[in-house]
N, C-alpha and C positions, 0 to 999 in steps of 0.2 A: 582361531575361532572367536576369541573375545572381541577382536576388532570388528569382525562381521556382526556379531551379536549386538554390540554396543550401538550400532546404527539404529536399532529398532527399540531400544529401551527408553521409555519416557522418563522425565524427571518425576512424574507421578507414578512411582513404581508400584505394580500390583503385588504387594508382598503376600497376599493370600495364596498365591500359587506355590510359594516356596515349600510349604509342608508336603505338597504332593510329590515334590522332587525326591523326597526321602523314601518313597514307596518302592517295593520290589518290582511292581508292575512297570513303573516308569524307568527304573534303573536297568531293567532288562533291555530297554531300547538303546542303552549305551553300547550294546554288543551287536546291534543291527545297523549296518551301514546304509546310508541314504541312497547310494547310487546302485543298489540292487546287485551287488557283487562285483561292480566294476573296479573296486579297490584292490581286487585280488589278481589283477593282470596288468602288465606294463603297456597294454593297449591304451590305457589312460594314466594320467599322472596328476591326481588331485593334489591341491596345495596342502591339504591336511585331511585327516579323517573326520568326516562329517556324518554323524549318526542320526538315527530316527529320534533319539533323545534331543539332540541339538536342534533338529528341524522342529520338533514339537515345542521346544522352548521359544524359538524364534517366532513361530506362528502364533503362539499365545501372546507374546509381546506385541506383535503386529495387530492382533485382534483387539487387544486392550487399547492400543493407540487409536484405532478407528472407531471403537464402540464405547469404551469405558463401561462395558457390561460384564459383570462378574460371571454370570452363567455362561455366556458365549466364550469368555476367556478361558474358563476351566474346561469347557468342551473342546476348545482348541488345543489345550495342553494334553488332553486325553484322546485326541482324535485318531492317533495311530497305535494305540495300545494293543490292538489285535493283529498287528503286522508280524508275519513269520520271518525267520532268518532269510536273507536274500530277497525279501519283499516280493516285487512283481515277478521275479523269476519263478516263484512258486505258483503264480497264476498259470504259467505255461505248463507246469506239472499237471494241472487240471484241464489243460487244453484251452484256456481262456487267453487268447492272444490279443483280442480286440478290446473287450471291456476292462480287462485286468482288475477284476473284483472278486474272483472266486476264492482266493486263499485267505483273505483277511477275516479274522474271527470277529464276532459281534462284540462291540464295546460293552454292552450290557452283560454278556457272558463273562467277560474278563473282570468287570467290576464286582460281579456277584461272588467272585472267588477272592476278592481282596478286601478284607475287613477294614484295613487302614484307610483305603480310599472311601469306603462307605462311611466311616466315622468322620472323615474330613468333609465329605459332602453334607453330612448332617450339620456340622459346625457352620458351614456356609449357607445353611438353609436351602439346600438343594436335595432333590431325590434322584434316584437312578432313573426314574421316568422322565425327569427333565432332560436327560441325555439320550432319550430313546429315538429321537427323530432329528438327525442332523440337517435335514432340509429346512428346519426352523432357524438355522444359523446361517443366513445368507452372506454375511461378510466372511465367515470362515469357509463355507462350502457353497459352491454354485456351479451349475452345469456349464461346460465349455460351449461357446467361447467367452462366457462372462468371466470376470476377474474376481478372485477371492483370495484370502490370505494364504491358504494352503497352496494354491497355484502360484501366487506371487513369489513366495519363497522358492518354489520349484524353479521358476525362471531365473531369479536373482542368484541363487547359490550355484545353479548350473553354469551360468556365465562367469562367475567369479572363481569358485573352487574347482570346478570340474574341467571347463573348457578354456579358462584364462583369457576370455575375450573382453572382459570388462574389469575395471578397477573398483576398489572400495569407494573412491571418490565419485565415480560414475553411478554406482549403485545408490549412494546417498543422495546424489542430485535427483535421481528418479524418485526415490522414496519420499523425499521431502516435498515433492510437488504433488503428491497424491492426496485425495480428499474423498469424502463420500458424496456421490451424485445419485440421481434417480435414473433407473434404466427404463426400457420400453414398457415394462409391466408396472411401472410406478414404484418399484422396490429399490431399497438402498443398495448401492454397489460402489466399490472402489473405482475411482477414475482419476483424471488429471485436470489440473487447472490450466496448463499451457500446452498447446498443440506441439510445440517444438520438443518438449520433454517427452510427450507421449510418442512422438516419432522415434526418439532414442530408445524408448522402451520397446517399440515394435521391432527394432533391430535386435534387441535381446531375445524377444520371442522367436524371431527367425532362427537364431543360433540354437536356442533350446529345442524348439519343435523339430528342426531339421536333424539334430543329433539323435533325438529319440525315435526318428523314423529311419535312421541310417543303419548300415550293416554292422558297424562296430558294436553299438549298443545291442542290436538284435542278436549278434553272435554270442556276446557275453551271456545274455539272458537265456538263450536256447541251450548253450553249452552247460551252464550251471543247472538248468532244469533237468537236462538229460542225466547229469551226474547224480542229482538228487533222486531221480526215478530209479536209476540202477542201484543206488545205495539202499533205498527202501526195498527193492526187489531182492537184493542179496542179504537183507536184514542187518545191514551195517548201521542203519539208523531207522527210526520210525518217523512217520509224518508228524506225530505229536512232538518229536524232538525239535522240530522247526520252531515251535512255540515255547520251548523250555530251555534249549541249549544256547550257547554262544556261537556266533558265526565262526570265530577262530577255532573252536573245538571241532566243529563240523569240517572245517578246512583241513585240519590235521588228519581226520579220518579219510578225507578224499585223497590227501597227499600219500597216505600209506597204502591205498588200495587202487589208485588209478594212475597209470604211468603218464597219462596225458596232462595231469594236473600241474606238474612242474613246468611243462612246456607252456601251458596256458598262463601260468604265473609270469614266466620270463619273457614271453613273446611281446614285441612292440609293433609288429607289422601284421595287418590283416590284408589278405588279398581279395579284392572284389573283381568279379568278372561276369560277363553275360553268357559264358560257356559253362555248361554243367561240369563240375569237377568229377573225376573218376577216382574210385578207391580211396576216399578220404571222408572225414567228417566235415560237412558243410551246411550252410543254412540258406533257405530261400522261402520266405513267407511274408505275409502282410501283418502289420502290428497296429496297435492303437495310434491314431493320429492326434497329437496334442496341439492345441491352439488356444490363443486368447486374443480377443479384439477389444481393447479397452475403450471406455467412455472418455470423452473430453468435454469440459464445460465451455460453452460458447454463449455469445450474446443472445442467440436464438434458441438456447436450450442445450441439454446434455445429449451428445451424439456419439455414435461409434466413430472411431478415428477414420475408418475407411470411407465414411460419408463426407469427410471434410479435408482429407489429406491425400494428394496424389502420391506423395512420397511413401506413405504407409500403404496405400493401395498397391503400389508396385511391389513392395516387400511381401505383402500377403499373396499376391498373384504368383510371385516367384516361389514362395513356400508351397502353394497349392500344386504347382507344376513339378516340384522336386520329387525325384525318385532315384534311389540308389541302384547300383548294379543288381542283377537278378540273383546272383550267388555270391557267397563269401566263405572263406576258409582260412585257417592257419596252416602254413606250409608243412609243419612237422606233426600235425595231429591227423593221423590216419583213422584211428578209432579211439573210443574212450577207454 
């Protein structure tokens, strides 16, 4: 983790963020994995445990690097404090497969319950209202396919920690080439100085976006969401527990009460097919399509890479046409 984090830490260290790291609100995120439950199955083999706390810290340092703005950097550090255990899996509990925004609690609601964060904001001459609208922080948050620090870390850590498609050296090469450009609306946006490096980033985006549209990630998300729904129905847990408990504690409950949980943990093979399986738990649904098309600086202005690179255009065309098999299942899971 430290080797990955160190890529993003400037020599001009934003020490004002350190006090927030001591709060119970942020420390809760140390027990929420970034990959939405994928750490709990051998279908994936992450290099190390990467949590929402780690992600929040990386995004804060990225945001400081590109903006040197205290308010936006603190907003970056706090941007995921409303995340439940298993993150986007819980959006599925509420039937939100496409937008994946239903489960996250309001940041303001969380801060209103944390006196320590309120005190630190006051020390930094910020109010809760300063964090009320994240659309004001366009380097941190931006609508797809625009690039922002939250999405940037998503691409980079997926390729390094989760999928093992890119090395730390490749990630550093990409990150060191990035700068602030102006997008079509005349607003600041992260982009690239060199087209060749931007093309390398496009290959990372392909791996990231393809995986999150694929059956393995979809199976994990759907399986965990169904386990959570049954656990709530049987009063093994409450929905509120998703915002107060540790993921490992909930996993222990699942392990004691669902025979399929051990199989889910130990299985390393998902079967994908276009024939509907019989008499077993399977998945078949559409989910959120993630994508990012970065800007590149050119002599004639800042342009989206698909406007100036055939290499990138082919990558994005292949991504747009990608579709996994219609159904997927684990051989030994017949029901939950």
